[in-house]
C-alpha positions as CSV (number, residue, x, y, z in Angstrom):
1,M,153.0,-1.4,258.6
2,T,153.5,-1.7,254.5
3,T,152.1,-4.5,252.6
4,T,153.6,-4.3,249.2
5,A,151.5,-4.9,246.1
6,I,152.3,-7.7,244.0
7,A,150.6,-7.6,240.4
8,S,149.5,-10.7,238.9
9,R,150.8,-11.7,235.9
10,E,151.6,-15.1,234.3
11,L,154.3,-17.2,235.5
12,N,157.2,-17.8,233.0
13,T,160.3,-19.8,232.9
14,M,162.4,-17.3,235.0
15,D,160.2,-17.9,237.9
16,R,161.5,-20.8,239.9
17,C,160.2,-23.0,242.8
18,D,161.8,-21.5,246.1
19,R,162.2,-25.1,247.2
20,C,163.4,-27.0,244.2
21,G,164.6,-24.2,241.9
22,A,162.2,-26.1,239.0
23,Q,159.9,-24.0,236.8
24,A,156.9,-22.5,239.0
25,Y,153.6,-23.0,238.6
26,V,152.0,-21.5,241.3
27,R,152.4,-18.1,243.2
28,V,151.3,-18.0,246.7
29,V,150.5,-14.4,248.0
30,L,150.5,-14.6,252.0
31,E,148.0,-12.4,253.8
32,S,149.9,-11.3,256.6
33,S,152.6,-10.1,254.8
34,G,151.9,-9.9,251.3
35,G,154.8,-11.8,250.7
36,E,155.2,-13.9,247.2
37,L,156.1,-17.5,247.4
38,L,156.6,-19.6,243.9
39,F,156.1,-23.4,243.8
40,C,156.2,-26.1,241.0
41,G,153.3,-28.3,241.1
42,H,154.9,-30.9,243.2
43,H,156.0,-28.7,246.0
44,A,152.6,-26.7,245.7
45,R,150.6,-29.6,246.4
46,S,153.0,-30.3,249.4
47,V,152.4,-27.4,251.3
48,E,148.9,-26.3,249.7
49,S,146.7,-27.6,253.0
50,T,149.2,-25.5,255.4
51,L,149.6,-22.4,252.7
52,R,145.7,-22.1,251.7
53,P,144.5,-20.6,254.7
54,L,147.3,-18.0,255.1
55,A,147.2,-16.9,251.5
56,S,145.5,-13.8,249.9
57,E,146.1,-15.3,246.5
58,W,146.7,-18.8,245.2
59,H,147.6,-18.4,241.6
60,D,147.8,-21.9,239.8
61,E,149.0,-22.5,236.6
62,T,149.6,-26.2,236.7
63,S,147.3,-26.7,233.8
64,R,150.1,-25.5,231.7
65,L,151.8,-28.4,232.1
66,N,149.3,-30.4,230.2
67,E,149.6,-28.1,227.2
68,K,151.0,-29.1,223.7
69,T,153.0,-26.5,222.4
70,P,152.8,-26.5,218.1
71,V,155.6,-27.4,216.2
72,S,156.3,-25.5,212.9
73,V,157.3,-27.6,210.0
74,D,159.2,-25.6,207.8
C-alpha cells in the first residue's frame, strides 16, 4: 500500500469545497488512504462528527472568516 504525504499549508482562494465549490477553510486528511478532502465552514461542521474519527489531520482555518482585511487609503 502506498500512502501519499500531504504537506500542511495554509489554504488559499484556489482551494474549493468538495461539496459546494465555495472557498475551503477546512482540510481533512483521511487516516486510511491519506486522501485529502476540502470543505467550507458550513460543510465541515455538517460532516465533522462522521469524518473526525477517520481523520489523521483536521486543519481548520475557519477563524480567518472573521479577520478584517486592512484597507489602504491613498
